[in-house]
N, CA, C and O atoms as a Tripos MOL2 file, in Angstrom:
@<TRIPOS>MOLECULE
protein
  296   295    74     0     0
PROTEIN
NO_CHARGES

@<TRIPOS>ATOM
      1 N          12.3900    2.2610    2.2840 N.3       1 MET1
      2 CA         12.3300    3.1950    1.1860 C.3       1 MET1
      3 C          12.1830    4.5890    1.7790 C.2       1 MET1
      4 O          11.3160    4.8020    2.6260 O.2       1 MET1
      5 N          13.0120    5.5470    1.3540 N.am      2 PRO2
      6 CA         12.9070    6.9000    1.8730 C.3       2 PRO2
      7 C          11.6450    7.5910    1.3760 C.2       2 PRO2
      8 O          10.9930    7.1210    0.4430 O.2       2 PRO2
      9 N          11.3090    8.7040    2.0020 N.am      3 CYS3
     10 CA         10.1290    9.4720    1.5780 C.3       3 CYS3
     11 C          10.2550    9.8580    0.1110 C.2       3 CYS3
     12 O          11.3320   10.2310   -0.3540 O.2       3 CYS3
     13 N           9.1610    9.7650   -0.6010 N.am      4 ILE4
     14 CA          9.1440   10.0780   -2.0340 C.3       4 ILE4
     15 C           8.3940   11.3860   -2.2320 C.2       4 ILE4
     16 O           7.1910   11.4400   -1.9760 O.2       4 ILE4
     17 N           9.0620   12.4370   -2.6770 N.am      5 PRO5
     18 CA          8.3240   13.6530   -3.0130 C.3       5 PRO5
     19 C           7.3700   13.3710   -4.1780 C.2       5 PRO5
     20 O           7.6870   12.5540   -5.0420 O.2       5 PRO5
     21 N           6.2220   14.0260   -4.2170 N.am      6 PRO6
     22 CA          5.2150   13.7460   -5.2540 C.3       6 PRO6
     23 C           5.6980   13.9460   -6.6840 C.2       6 PRO6
     24 O           5.1200   13.3710   -7.6070 O.2       6 PRO6
     25 N           6.7370   14.7420   -6.8940 N.am      7 ASP7
     26 CA          7.1980   15.0250   -8.2500 C.3       7 ASP7
     27 C           8.4530   14.2370   -8.6330 C.2       7 ASP7
     28 O           9.1000   14.5530   -9.6310 O.2       7 ASP7
     29 N           8.7990   13.2170   -7.8500 N.am      8 VAL8
     30 CA         10.0040   12.4220   -8.0910 C.3       8 VAL8
     31 C           9.6210   10.9660   -8.3090 C.2       8 VAL8
     32 O           8.7320   10.4400   -7.6400 O.2       8 VAL8
     33 N          10.3020   10.3170   -9.2550 N.am      9 LYS9
     34 CA         10.0570    8.8940   -9.5340 C.3       9 LYS9
     35 C          10.5180    8.0600   -8.3390 C.2       9 LYS9
     36 O          11.5740    8.3340   -7.7680 O.2       9 LYS9
     37 N           9.7420    7.0460   -7.9550 N.am     10 PRO10
     38 CA         10.1360    6.1700   -6.8460 C.3      10 PRO10
     39 C          11.4250    5.4120   -7.1620 C.2      10 PRO10
     40 O          11.7520    5.2020   -8.3300 O.2      10 PRO10
     41 N          12.1540    5.0030   -6.1260 N.am     11 PRO11
     42 CA         13.3480    4.1900   -6.3540 C.3      11 PRO11
     43 C          12.9600    2.8010   -6.8720 C.2      11 PRO11
     44 O          11.7770    2.4710   -6.9570 O.2      11 PRO11
     45 N          13.9480    2.0050   -7.2100 N.am     12 SER12
     46 CA         13.6700    0.6780   -7.7820 C.3      12 SER12
     47 C          12.8120   -0.1820   -6.8620 C.2      12 SER12
     48 O          11.9930   -0.9650   -7.3430 O.2      12 SER12
     49 N          12.9850   -0.0520   -5.5480 N.am     13 SER13
     50 CA         12.1580   -0.8340   -4.6210 C.3      13 SER13
     51 C          10.6870   -0.4460   -4.7330 C.2      13 SER13
     52 O           9.8100   -1.3040   -4.6280 O.2      13 SER13
     53 N          10.4120    0.8350   -4.9440 N.am     14 GLY14
     54 CA          9.0390    1.2850   -5.1340 C.3      14 GLY14
     55 C           8.4700    0.8330   -6.4640 C.2      14 GLY14
     56 O           7.2850    0.5130   -6.5590 O.2      14 GLY14
     57 N           9.3060    0.8030   -7.4910 N.am     15 MET15
     58 CA          8.8490    0.3560   -8.8050 C.3      15 MET15
     59 C           8.4540   -1.1180   -8.7670 C.2      15 MET15
     60 O           7.5140   -1.5270   -9.4490 O.2      15 MET15
     61 N           9.1600   -1.9120   -7.9790 N.am     16 VAL16
     62 CA          8.8120   -3.3290   -7.8360 C.3      16 VAL16
     63 C           7.4040   -3.4590   -7.2580 C.2      16 VAL16
     64 O           6.6170   -4.2870   -7.7160 O.2      16 VAL16
     65 N           7.0910   -2.6470   -6.2580 N.am     17 LEU17
     66 CA          5.7560   -2.6930   -5.6490 C.3      17 LEU17
     67 C           4.6960   -2.2350   -6.6480 C.2      17 LEU17
     68 O           3.6240   -2.8350   -6.7340 O.2      17 LEU17
     69 N           4.9860   -1.1900   -7.3910 N.am     18 LEU18
     70 CA          4.0170   -0.7160   -8.3870 C.3      18 LEU18
     71 C           3.7360   -1.7910   -9.4260 C.2      18 LEU18
     72 O           2.5860   -1.9970   -9.8120 O.2      18 LEU18
     73 N           4.7780   -2.4760   -9.8810 N.am     19 ARG19
     74 CA          4.5850   -3.5320  -10.8820 C.3      19 ARG19
     75 C           3.7450   -4.6920  -10.3290 C.2      19 ARG19
     76 O           3.0150   -5.3470  -11.0730 O.2      19 ARG19
     77 N           3.8550   -4.9370   -9.0320 N.am     20 ALA20
     78 CA          3.0470   -5.9940   -8.4120 C.3      20 ALA20
     79 C           1.5690   -5.6210   -8.3860 C.2      20 ALA20
     80 O           0.7110   -6.4870   -8.2120 O.2      20 ALA20
     81 N           1.2710   -4.3360   -8.5570 N.am     21 LEU21
     82 CA         -0.1130   -3.8710   -8.5380 C.3      21 LEU21
     83 C          -0.7070   -3.7120   -9.9380 C.2      21 LEU21
     84 O          -1.8690   -3.3280  -10.0700 O.2      21 LEU21
     85 N           0.0560   -3.9950  -10.9630 N.am     22 GLU22
     86 CA         -0.4190   -3.7890  -12.3360 C.3      22 GLU22
     87 C          -1.6660   -4.6030  -12.6710 C.2      22 GLU22
     88 O          -2.4790   -4.1700  -13.4870 O.2      22 GLU22
     89 N          -1.8260   -5.7430  -12.0720 N.am     23 GLU23
     90 CA         -2.9580   -6.6150  -12.4100 C.3      23 GLU23
     91 C          -4.2140   -6.3080  -11.6080 C.2      23 GLU23
     92 O          -5.2410   -6.9580  -11.8000 O.2      23 GLU23
     93 N          -4.1470   -5.3330  -10.7170 N.am     24 GLY24
     94 CA         -5.3240   -4.9770   -9.9380 C.3      24 GLY24
     95 C          -5.0230   -4.8730   -8.4630 C.2      24 GLY24
     96 O          -3.8850   -5.0590   -8.0310 O.2      24 GLY24
     97 N          -6.0540   -4.5730   -7.6940 N.am     25 ALA25
     98 CA         -5.9100   -4.3560   -6.2570 C.3      25 ALA25
     99 C          -5.5560   -5.6450   -5.5370 C.2      25 ALA25
    100 O          -6.1430   -6.6980   -5.7840 O.2      25 ALA25
    101 N          -4.5910   -5.5400   -4.6490 N.am     26 VAL26
    102 CA         -4.1630   -6.6850   -3.8480 C.3      26 VAL26
    103 C          -3.7790   -6.2230   -2.4480 C.2      26 VAL26
    104 O          -3.6280   -5.0280   -2.1910 O.2      26 VAL26
    105 N          -3.6290   -7.1730   -1.5690 N.am     27 SER27
    106 CA         -3.2330   -6.8830   -0.1900 C.3      27 SER27
    107 C          -1.7140   -6.7960   -0.0910 C.2      27 SER27
    108 O          -1.0090   -7.2910   -0.9700 O.2      27 SER27
    109 N          -1.2070   -6.1760    0.9630 N.am     28 PRO28
    110 CA          0.2410   -6.1560    1.1760 C.3      28 PRO28
    111 C           0.8320   -7.5690    1.2490 C.2      28 PRO28
    112 O           1.9450   -7.8050    0.7780 O.2      28 PRO28
    113 N           0.0910   -8.4930    1.8330 N.am     29 GLU29
    114 CA          0.5690   -9.8720    1.9240 C.3      29 GLU29
    115 C           0.7340  -10.4960    0.5340 C.2      29 GLU29
    116 O           1.7040  -11.2100    0.2800 O.2      29 GLU29
    117 N          -0.2160  -10.2240   -0.3590 N.am     30 ASP30
    118 CA         -0.1020  -10.7260   -1.7320 C.3      30 ASP30
    119 C           1.1110  -10.1250   -2.4380 C.2      30 ASP30
    120 O           1.8220  -10.8170   -3.1660 O.2      30 ASP30
    121 N           1.3390   -8.8390   -2.2180 N.am     31 ILE31
    122 CA          2.4890   -8.1760   -2.8290 C.3      31 ILE31
    123 C           3.7840   -8.7870   -2.2990 C.2      31 ILE31
    124 O           4.7210   -9.0160   -3.0630 O.2      31 ILE31
    125 N           3.8390   -9.0490   -1.0010 N.am     32 ALA32
    126 CA          5.0350   -9.6610   -0.4120 C.3      32 ALA32
    127 C           5.3030  -11.0200   -1.0620 C.2      32 ALA32
    128 O           6.4510  -11.3500   -1.3590 O.2      32 ALA32
    129 N           4.2560  -11.8010   -1.2800 N.am     33 LYS33
    130 CA          4.4180  -13.1130   -1.9320 C.3      33 LYS33
    131 C           4.8940  -12.9560   -3.3690 C.2      33 LYS33
    132 O           5.7800  -13.6850   -3.8160 O.2      33 LYS33
    133 N           4.3080  -12.0100   -4.0910 N.am     34 ARG34
    134 CA          4.6700  -11.8040   -5.4990 C.3      34 ARG34
    135 C           6.1070  -11.3230   -5.6620 C.2      34 ARG34
    136 O           6.7890  -11.6940   -6.6180 O.2      34 ARG34
    137 N           6.5620  -10.4970   -4.7270 N.am     35 THR35
    138 CA          7.8660   -9.8680   -4.8750 C.3      35 THR35
    139 C           8.9760  -10.5370   -4.0740 C.2      35 THR35
    140 O          10.1570  -10.3110   -4.3390 O.2      35 THR35
    141 N           8.6040  -11.3540   -3.1030 N.am     36 GLY36
    142 CA          9.6070  -11.9690   -2.2420 C.3      36 GLY36
    143 C          10.1870  -11.0200   -1.2140 C.2      36 GLY36
    144 O          11.2180  -11.3080   -0.6060 O.2      36 GLY36
    145 N           9.5270   -9.8880   -1.0170 N.am     37 ARG37
    146 CA         10.0050   -8.8960   -0.0430 C.3      37 ARG37
    147 C           9.3150   -9.0940    1.2990 C.2      37 ARG37
    148 O           8.1720   -9.5480    1.3530 O.2      37 ARG37
    149 N          10.0080   -8.7540    2.3850 N.am     38 PRO38
    150 CA          9.3870   -8.8660    3.7110 C.3      38 PRO38
    151 C           8.1550   -7.9560    3.8210 C.2      38 PRO38
    152 O           8.1200   -6.8630    3.2550 O.2      38 PRO38
    153 N           7.1680   -8.4250    4.5480 N.am     39 ILE39
    154 CA          5.9060   -7.6900    4.6620 C.3      39 ILE39
    155 C           6.1110   -6.2930    5.2350 C.2      39 ILE39
    156 O           5.4330   -5.3570    4.8110 O.2      39 ILE39
    157 N           7.0300   -6.1270    6.1870 N.am     40 TYR40
    158 CA          7.2270   -4.8010    6.7670 C.3      40 TYR40
    159 C           7.7600   -3.8120    5.7330 C.2      40 TYR40
    160 O           7.4250   -2.6280    5.7850 O.2      40 TYR40
    161 N           8.5890   -4.2810    4.7920 N.am     41 LEU41
    162 CA          9.0770   -3.3960    3.7330 C.3      41 LEU41
    163 C           7.9720   -3.0680    2.7330 C.2      41 LEU41
    164 O           7.9010   -1.9510    2.2210 O.2      41 LEU41
    165 N           7.1190   -4.0360    2.4630 N.am     42 VAL42
    166 CA          5.9900   -3.7960    1.5640 C.3      42 VAL42
    167 C           5.0510   -2.7590    2.1670 C.2      42 VAL42
    168 O           4.6450   -1.8140    1.4890 O.2      42 VAL42
    169 N           4.7090   -2.9310    3.4270 N.am     43 ARG43
    170 CA          3.7880   -1.9770    4.0660 C.3      43 ARG43
    171 C           4.3670   -0.5720    4.1130 C.2      43 ARG43
    172 O           3.6630    0.3940    3.8180 O.2      43 ARG43
    173 N           5.6320   -0.4420    4.4780 N.am     44 SER44
    174 CA          6.2220    0.8940    4.5320 C.3      44 SER44
    175 C           6.3360    1.4930    3.1310 C.2      44 SER44
    176 O           6.1340    2.6930    2.9460 O.2      44 SER44
    177 N           6.6590    0.6580    2.1500 N.am     45 GLY45
    178 CA          6.7260    1.1370    0.7750 C.3      45 GLY45
    179 C           5.3770    1.6010    0.2590 C.2      45 GLY45
    180 O           5.2870    2.6160   -0.4320 O.2      45 GLY45
    181 N           4.3300    0.8630    0.5910 N.am     46 LEU46
    182 CA          2.9830    1.2630    0.1690 C.3      46 LEU46
    183 C           2.5790    2.5880    0.8070 C.2      46 LEU46
    184 O           1.9390    3.4160    0.1590 O.2      46 LEU46
    185 N           2.9400    2.7920    2.0560 N.am     47 ARG47
    186 CA          2.6430    4.0840    2.7030 C.3      47 ARG47
    187 C           3.3170    5.2290    1.9650 C.2      47 ARG47
    188 O           2.7080    6.2740    1.7370 O.2      47 ARG47
    189 N           4.5700    5.0310    1.5930 N.am     48 GLU48
    190 CA          5.3090    6.0670    0.8660 C.3      48 GLU48
    191 C           4.6920    6.3110   -0.5140 C.2      48 GLU48
    192 O           4.5090    7.4560   -0.9280 O.2      48 GLU48
    193 N           4.3770    5.2280   -1.2150 N.am     49 LEU49
    194 CA          3.7830    5.3650   -2.5450 C.3      49 LEU49
    195 C           2.4040    6.0100   -2.4800 C.2      49 LEU49
    196 O           2.0210    6.7640   -3.3750 O.2      49 LEU49
    197 N           1.6690    5.7150   -1.4300 N.am     50 LYS50
    198 CA          0.3550    6.3320   -1.2410 C.3      50 LYS50
    199 C           0.4980    7.8260   -0.9930 C.2      50 LYS50
    200 O          -0.2350    8.6240   -1.5770 O.2      50 LYS50
    201 N           1.4310    8.2100   -0.1360 N.am     51 SER51
    202 CA          1.6020    9.6370    0.1670 C.3      51 SER51
    203 C           2.0810   10.4150   -1.0600 C.2      51 SER51
    204 O           1.8220   11.6140   -1.1730 O.2      51 SER51
    205 N           2.7760    9.7420   -1.9780 N.am     52 ALA52
    206 CA          3.2360   10.3950   -3.2050 C.3      52 ALA52
    207 C           2.1770   10.3520   -4.3060 C.2      52 ALA52
    208 O           2.3690   10.9460   -5.3670 O.2      52 ALA52
    209 N           1.0530    9.6530   -4.0660 N.am     53 GLY53
    210 CA         -0.0360    9.6280   -5.0330 C.3      53 GLY53
    211 C           0.0410    8.5360   -6.0800 C.2      53 GLY53
    212 O          -0.6990    8.5810   -7.0630 O.2      53 GLY53
    213 N           0.9210    7.5500   -5.9000 N.am     54 TYR54
    214 CA          1.0600    6.4730   -6.8740 C.3      54 TYR54
    215 C           0.1120    5.3070   -6.6300 C.2      54 TYR54
    216 O          -0.2440    4.5960   -7.5700 O.2      54 TYR54
    217 N          -0.2970    5.1020   -5.3930 N.am     55 VAL55
    218 CA         -1.2540    4.0480   -5.0570 C.3      55 VAL55
    219 C          -2.3190    4.6150   -4.1350 C.2      55 VAL55
    220 O          -2.1430    5.6760   -3.5350 O.2      55 VAL55
    221 N          -3.4170    3.8980   -4.0330 N.am     56 GLU56
    222 CA         -4.4800    4.2720   -3.1070 C.3      56 GLU56
    223 C          -5.0700    3.0160   -2.5040 C.2      56 GLU56
    224 O          -4.9670    1.9320   -3.0770 O.2      56 GLU56
    225 N          -5.6800    3.1660   -1.3580 N.am     57 GLU57
    226 CA         -6.3370    2.0330   -0.7200 C.3      57 GLU57
    227 C          -7.6930    1.8040   -1.3650 C.2      57 GLU57
    228 O          -8.4140    2.7490   -1.6860 O.2      57 GLU57
    229 N          -8.0240    0.5500   -1.5450 N.am     58 GLU58
    230 CA         -9.3210    0.1730   -2.0850 C.3      58 GLU58
    231 C          -9.9210   -0.8050   -1.0850 C.2      58 GLU58
    232 O          -9.5190   -1.9670   -1.0210 O.2      58 GLU58
    233 N         -10.8570   -0.3390   -0.3280 N.am     59 GLY59
    234 CA        -11.4160   -1.1820    0.7110 C.3      59 GLY59
    235 C         -10.4260   -1.3280    1.8520 C.2      59 GLY59
    236 O          -9.5170   -0.5150    2.0220 O.2      59 GLY59
    237 N         -10.6230   -2.3700    2.6190 N.am     60 GLU60
    238 CA         -9.7580   -2.5850    3.7670 C.3      60 GLU60
    239 C          -8.5800   -3.4840    3.3890 C.2      60 GLU60
    240 O          -8.7680   -4.6100    2.9280 O.2      60 GLU60
    241 N          -7.3740   -2.9760    3.5900 N.am     61 ASN61
    242 CA         -6.1500   -3.7480    3.4020 C.3      61 ASN61
    243 C          -5.8990   -4.1690    1.9520 C.2      61 ASN61
    244 O          -5.2880   -5.2100    1.7100 O.2      61 ASN61
    245 N          -6.3630   -3.3740    0.9910 N.am     62 ARG62
    246 CA         -6.0820   -3.6380   -0.4150 C.3      62 ARG62
    247 C          -5.6240   -2.3410   -1.0600 C.2      62 ARG62
    248 O          -6.1210   -1.2630   -0.7340 O.2      62 ARG62
    249 N          -4.6890   -2.4530   -1.9580 N.am     63 TYR63
    250 CA         -4.1250   -1.2880   -2.6320 C.3      63 TYR63
    251 C          -4.2350   -1.4660   -4.1240 C.2      63 TYR63
    252 O          -4.2650   -2.5870   -4.6330 O.2      63 TYR63
    253 N          -4.2950   -0.3340   -4.8280 N.am     64 ARG64
    254 CA         -4.3080   -0.3630   -6.2850 C.3      64 ARG64
    255 C          -3.5670    0.8560   -6.8110 C.2      64 ARG64
    256 O          -3.3570    1.8330   -6.0910 O.2      64 ARG64
    257 N          -3.1810    0.7840   -8.0600 N.am     65 LEU65
    258 CA         -2.4990    1.9110   -8.6950 C.3      65 LEU65
    259 C          -3.4640    3.0680   -8.9040 C.2      65 LEU65
    260 O          -4.6450    2.8580   -9.1820 O.2      65 LEU65
    261 N          -2.9670    4.2630   -8.7720 N.am     66 THR66
    262 CA         -3.7210    5.4380   -9.1980 C.3      66 THR66
    263 C          -3.3920    5.6640  -10.6700 C.2      66 THR66
    264 O          -2.5470    4.9660  -11.2300 O.2      66 THR66
    265 N          -4.0290    6.6010  -11.2790 N.am     67 GLU67
    266 CA         -3.7080    6.9450  -12.6680 C.3      67 GLU67
    267 C          -2.2490    7.3920  -12.7680 C.2      67 GLU67
    268 O          -1.5580    7.0640  -13.7330 O.2      67 GLU67
    269 N          -1.7920    8.1350  -11.7740 N.am     68 LYS68
    270 CA         -0.4020    8.5910  -11.7370 C.3      68 LYS68
    271 C           0.5510    7.3890  -11.6990 C.2      68 LYS68
    272 O           1.5620    7.3760  -12.4010 O.2      68 LYS68
    273 N           0.2300    6.3890  -10.8860 N.am     69 GLY69
    274 CA          1.0620    5.1920  -10.8040 C.3      69 GLY69
    275 C           1.0540    4.4050  -12.1030 C.2      69 GLY69
    276 O           2.0950    3.9240  -12.5520 O.2      69 GLY69
    277 N          -0.1190    4.2740  -12.7050 N.am     70 ALA70
    278 CA         -0.2260    3.5520  -13.9820 C.3      70 ALA70
    279 C           0.5340    4.2860  -15.0810 C.2      70 ALA70
    280 O           1.1900    3.6500  -15.9060 O.2      70 ALA70
    281 N           0.4570    5.6060  -15.1020 N.am     71 ASP71
    282 CA          1.1870    6.3850  -16.0960 C.3      71 ASP71
    283 C           2.7000    6.1820  -15.9540 C.2      71 ASP71
    284 O           3.4180    6.1050  -16.9510 O.2      71 ASP71
    285 N           3.1640    6.1000  -14.7370 N.am     72 LEU72
    286 CA          4.5890    5.9100  -14.4960 C.3      72 LEU72
    287 C           5.0830    4.5750  -15.0690 C.2      72 LEU72
    288 O           6.2140    4.4840  -15.5460 O.2      72 LEU72
    289 N           4.2500    3.5640  -15.0190 N.am     73 LEU73
    290 CA          4.6470    2.2410  -15.5120 C.3      73 LEU73
    291 C           4.5660    2.1020  -17.0230 C.2      73 LEU73
    292 O           5.0960    1.1440  -17.5850 O.2      73 LEU73
    293 N           3.9150    3.0390  -17.6800 N.am     74 ARG74
    294 CA          3.7840    2.9760  -19.1500 C.3      74 ARG74
    295 C           5.0430    3.4470  -19.8330 C.2      74 ARG74
    296 O           5.1100    3.4610  -21.0620 O.2      74 ARG74
@<TRIPOS>BOND
     1     1     2 1
     2     2     3 1
     3     3     4 2
     4     3     5 am
     5     5     6 1
     6     6     7 1
     7     7     8 2
     8     7     9 am
     9     9    10 1
    10    10    11 1
    11    11    12 2
    12    11    13 am
    13    13    14 1
    14    14    15 1
    15    15    16 2
    16    15    17 am
    17    17    18 1
    18    18    19 1
    19    19    20 2
    20    19    21 am
    21    21    22 1
    22    22    23 1
    23    23    24 2
    24    23    25 am
    25    25    26 1
    26    26    27 1
    27    27    28 2
    28    27    29 am
    29    29    30 1
    30    30    31 1
    31    31    32 2
    32    31    33 am
    33    33    34 1
    34    34    35 1
    35    35    36 2
    36    35    37 am
    37    37    38 1
    38    38    39 1
    39    39    40 2
    40    39    41 am
    41    41    42 1
    42    42    43 1
    43    43    44 2
    44    43    45 am
    45    45    46 1
    46    46    47 1
    47    47    48 2
    48    47    49 am
    49    49    50 1
    50    50    51 1
    51    51    52 2
    52    51    53 am
    53    53    54 1
    54    54    55 1
    55    55    56 2
    56    55    57 am
    57    57    58 1
    58    58    59 1
    59    59    60 2
    60    59    61 am
    61    61    62 1
    62    62    63 1
    63    63    64 2
    64    63    65 am
    65    65    66 1
    66    66    67 1
    67    67    68 2
    68    67    69 am
    69    69    70 1
    70    70    71 1
    71    71    72 2
    72    71    73 am
    73    73    74 1
    74    74    75 1
    75    75    76 2
    76    75    77 am
    77    77    78 1
    78    78    79 1
    79    79    80 2
    80    79    81 am
    81    81    82 1
    82    82    83 1
    83    83    84 2
    84    83    85 am
    85    85    86 1
    86    86    87 1
    87    87    88 2
    88    87    89 am
    89    89    90 1
    90    90    91 1
    91    91    92 2
    92    91    93 am
    93    93    94 1
    94    94    95 1
    95    95    96 2
    96    95    97 am
    97    97    98 1
    98    98    99 1
    99    99   100 2
   100    99   101 am
   101   101   102 1
   102   102   103 1
   103   103   104 2
   104   103   105 am
   105   105   106 1
   106   106   107 1
   107   107   108 2
   108   107   109 am
   109   109   110 1
   110   110   111 1
   111   111   112 2
   112   111   113 am
   113   113   114 1
   114   114   115 1
   115   115   116 2
   116   115   117 am
   117   117   118 1
   118   118   119 1
   119   119   120 2
   120   119   121 am
   121   121   122 1
   122   122   123 1
   123   123   124 2
   124   123   125 am
   125   125   126 1
   126   126   127 1
   127   127   128 2
   128   127   129 am
   129   129   130 1
   130   130   131 1
   131   131   132 2
   132   131   133 am
   133   133   134 1
   134   134   135 1
   135   135   136 2
   136   135   137 am
   137   137   138 1
   138   138   139 1
   139   139   140 2
   140   139   141 am
   141   141   142 1
   142   142   143 1
   143   143   144 2
   144   143   145 am
   145   145   146 1
   146   146   147 1
   147   147   148 2
   148   147   149 am
   149   149   150 1
   150   150   151 1
   151   151   152 2
   152   151   153 am
   153   153   154 1
   154   154   155 1
   155   155   156 2
   156   155   157 am
   157   157   158 1
   158   158   159 1
   159   159   160 2
   160   159   161 am
   161   161   162 1
   162   162   163 1
   163   163   164 2
   164   163   165 am
   165   165   166 1
   166   166   167 1
   167   167   168 2
   168   167   169 am
   169   169   170 1
   170   170   171 1
   171   171   172 2
   172   171   173 am
   173   173   174 1
   174   174   175 1
   175   175   176 2
   176   175   177 am
   177   177   178 1
   178   178   179 1
   179   179   180 2
   180   179   181 am
   181   181   182 1
   182   182   183 1
   183   183   184 2
   184   183   185 am
   185   185   186 1
   186   186   187 1
   187   187   188 2
   188   187   189 am
   189   189   190 1
   190   190   191 1
   191   191   192 2
   192   191   193 am
   193   193   194 1
   194   194   195 1
   195   195   196 2
   196   195   197 am
   197   197   198 1
   198   198   199 1
   199   199   200 2
   200   199   201 am
   201   201   202 1
   202   202   203 1
   203   203   204 2
   204   203   205 am
   205   205   206 1
   206   206   207 1
   207   207   208 2
   208   207   209 am
   209   209   210 1
   210   210   211 1
   211   211   212 2
   212   211   213 am
   213   213   214 1
   214   214   215 1
   215   215   216 2
   216   215   217 am
   217   217   218 1
   218   218   219 1
   219   219   220 2
   220   219   221 am
   221   221   222 1
   222   222   223 1
   223   223   224 2
   224   223   225 am
   225   225   226 1
   226   226   227 1
   227   227   228 2
   228   227   229 am
   229   229   230 1
   230   230   231 1
   231   231   232 2
   232   231   233 am
   233   233   234 1
   234   234   235 1
   235   235   236 2
   236   235   237 am
   237   237   238 1
   238   238   239 1
   239   239   240 2
   240   239   241 am
   241   241   242 1
   242   242   243 1
   243   243   244 2
   244   243   245 am
   245   245   246 1
   246   246   247 1
   247   247   248 2
   248   247   249 am
   249   249   250 1
   250   250   251 1
   251   251   252 2
   252   251   253 am
   253   253   254 1
   254   254   255 1
   255   255   256 2
   256   255   257 am
   257   257   258 1
   258   258   259 1
   259   259   260 2
   260   259   261 am
   261   261   262 1
   262   262   263 1
   263   263   264 2
   264   263   265 am
   265   265   266 1
   266   266   267 1
   267   267   268 2
   268   267   269 am
   269   269   270 1
   270   270   271 1
   271   271   272 2
   272   271   273 am
   273   273   274 1
   274   274   275 1
   275   275   276 2
   276   275   277 am
   277   277   278 1
   278   278   279 1
   279   279   280 2
   280   279   281 am
   281   281   282 1
   282   282   283 1
   283   283   284 2
   284   283   285 am
   285   285   286 1
   286   286   287 1
   287   287   288 2
   288   287   289 am
   289   289   290 1
   290   290   291 1
   291   291   292 2
   292   291   293 am
   293   293   294 1
   294   294   295 1
   295   295   296 2
@<TRIPOS>SUBSTRUCTURE
     1 MET1         2 RESIDUE 1 A MET
     2 PRO2         6 RESIDUE 1 A PRO
     3 CYS3        10 RESIDUE 1 A CYS
     4 ILE4        14 RESIDUE 1 A ILE
     5 PRO5        18 RESIDUE 1 A PRO
     6 PRO6        22 RESIDUE 1 A PRO
     7 ASP7        26 RESIDUE 1 A ASP
     8 VAL8        30 RESIDUE 1 A VAL
     9 LYS9        34 RESIDUE 1 A LYS
    10 PRO10       38 RESIDUE 1 A PRO
    11 PRO11       42 RESIDUE 1 A PRO
    12 SER12       46 RESIDUE 1 A SER
    13 SER13       50 RESIDUE 1 A SER
    14 GLY14       54 RESIDUE 1 A GLY
    15 MET15       58 RESIDUE 1 A MET
    16 VAL16       62 RESIDUE 1 A VAL
    17 LEU17       66 RESIDUE 1 A LEU
    18 LEU18       70 RESIDUE 1 A LEU
    19 ARG19       74 RESIDUE 1 A ARG
    20 ALA20       78 RESIDUE 1 A ALA
    21 LEU21       82 RESIDUE 1 A LEU
    22 GLU22       86 RESIDUE 1 A GLU
    23 GLU23       90 RESIDUE 1 A GLU
    24 GLY24       94 RESIDUE 1 A GLY
    25 ALA25       98 RESIDUE 1 A ALA
    26 VAL26      102 RESIDUE 1 A VAL
    27 SER27      106 RESIDUE 1 A SER
    28 PRO28      110 RESIDUE 1 A PRO
    29 GLU29      114 RESIDUE 1 A GLU
    30 ASP30      118 RESIDUE 1 A ASP
    31 ILE31      122 RESIDUE 1 A ILE
    32 ALA32      126 RESIDUE 1 A ALA
    33 LYS33      130 RESIDUE 1 A LYS
    34 ARG34      134 RESIDUE 1 A ARG
    35 THR35      138 RESIDUE 1 A THR
    36 GLY36      142 RESIDUE 1 A GLY
    37 ARG37      146 RESIDUE 1 A ARG
    38 PRO38      150 RESIDUE 1 A PRO
    39 ILE39      154 RESIDUE 1 A ILE
    40 TYR40      158 RESIDUE 1 A TYR
    41 LEU41      162 RESIDUE 1 A LEU
    42 VAL42      166 RESIDUE 1 A VAL
    43 ARG43      170 RESIDUE 1 A ARG
    44 SER44      174 RESIDUE 1 A SER
    45 GLY45      178 RESIDUE 1 A GLY
    46 LEU46      182 RESIDUE 1 A LEU
    47 ARG47      186 RESIDUE 1 A ARG
    48 GLU48      190 RESIDUE 1 A GLU
    49 LEU49      194 RESIDUE 1 A LEU
    50 LYS50      198 RESIDUE 1 A LYS
    51 SER51      202 RESIDUE 1 A SER
    52 ALA52      206 RESIDUE 1 A ALA
    53 GLY53      210 RESIDUE 1 A GLY
    54 TYR54      214 RESIDUE 1 A TYR
    55 VAL55      218 RESIDUE 1 A VAL
    56 GLU56      222 RESIDUE 1 A GLU
    57 GLU57      226 RESIDUE 1 A GLU
    58 GLU58      230 RESIDUE 1 A GLU
    59 GLY59      234 RESIDUE 1 A GLY
    60 GLU60      238 RESIDUE 1 A GLU
    61 ASN61      242 RESIDUE 1 A ASN
    62 ARG62      246 RESIDUE 1 A ARG
    63 TYR63      250 RESIDUE 1 A TYR
    64 ARG64      254 RESIDUE 1 A ARG
    65 LEU65      258 RESIDUE 1 A LEU
    66 THR66      262 RESIDUE 1 A THR
    67 GLU67      266 RESIDUE 1 A GLU
    68 LYS68      270 RESIDUE 1 A LYS
    69 GLY69      274 RESIDUE 1 A GLY
    70 ALA70      278 RESIDUE 1 A ALA
    71 ASP71      282 RESIDUE 1 A ASP
    72 LEU72      286 RESIDUE 1 A LEU
    73 LEU73      290 RESIDUE 1 A LEU
    74 ARG74      294 RESIDUE 1 A ARG
């Protein structure tokens, strides 16, 4: 997934990751299982979504939606 500027909607691959986080904080491995995507793509996608403000880390190795990410899915 290419870099996501903070004011631009993520591509469809990023939206898939955001939807996997709708039910709460999960690990990249859980997201990979839910989406069927390779773990390396999930991790790189989460980094991009985090830098754009759509997700944040919660504890060690767990991610959750930010308010910005939740608003995007509504």
